[in-house]
C-alpha positions, 0 to 999 in steps of 0.5 A: 840620108844616113842614120847619123844625118837623120839624128842630127836633123832631128836635133837641129829641128828640136833646137829650132823648136826650143829656140822658137818656144823661148822667143815666144816665152820671152815675148809673153814675159815682155808683154806681161811686164808692160801690162803690169806697169799700167795696171790700176784700180779705182774704188769708190766707197759705198757711200760715194765719199771716198775714191782711191786709185791704186797702181802697180804693187798697190801703190796709192796714186790718189785719194779724193773726197766728194762734197759729202765728206763734211757730213762724216765724223773724223772717225767715220771718214778714217774708217771709210778711207782705210776700207776704200784703200784696202779695197783698191789694193785688193782690186789692183792685186786681182787685176795684176794676177789676171794679167799674169794669168793671161800672159803666162798661164795659171800656176799653183803659186799664182793661185796660192798668192791670189787666195792669200790676197783674198784672205788678207784683203777680202771684199768684206766690210765690218758689220757696224756702219762707219757712222756708229764708230766712236772717235779714236782716243789715244790709240785705243780701238773699239770692238768694231775696229778689231773685227775690221783690223783682224781682216786687214792686219796691214793697218795694225800698228806695231805698238799694239 
């Protein structure tokens, strides 16, 4: 075989390899896309009163309450609901990141997004128990709310 023919064969093999890699990558993207559509997270508050299910993109698909809901003040229930929603959104974001990491591999961008989600949503709860919070009055927040809402500024209102 001439040098020119050998060179053409190497190019054809390289093209075949690239095409196969592209097919595998496309299949991985499709699998990842399908998995992401089914990701959800169910989180129950530590006291067992509130359960929140979040789906892809953090969309809340359900909020349910146990019979113990009647034992909570409105302010305590509100705080518990908000904390549980935030935890469910954070959990589904972590699961989505895991799906992407499994399907497409880790990347610096994915790592930065995951770190950002941990900073925004975290798993920490305010130090004051929900039962000690005073009822909300005319949009004013107490000091305990400020600690909580600094960590979860997605709950802050624009009229603040």
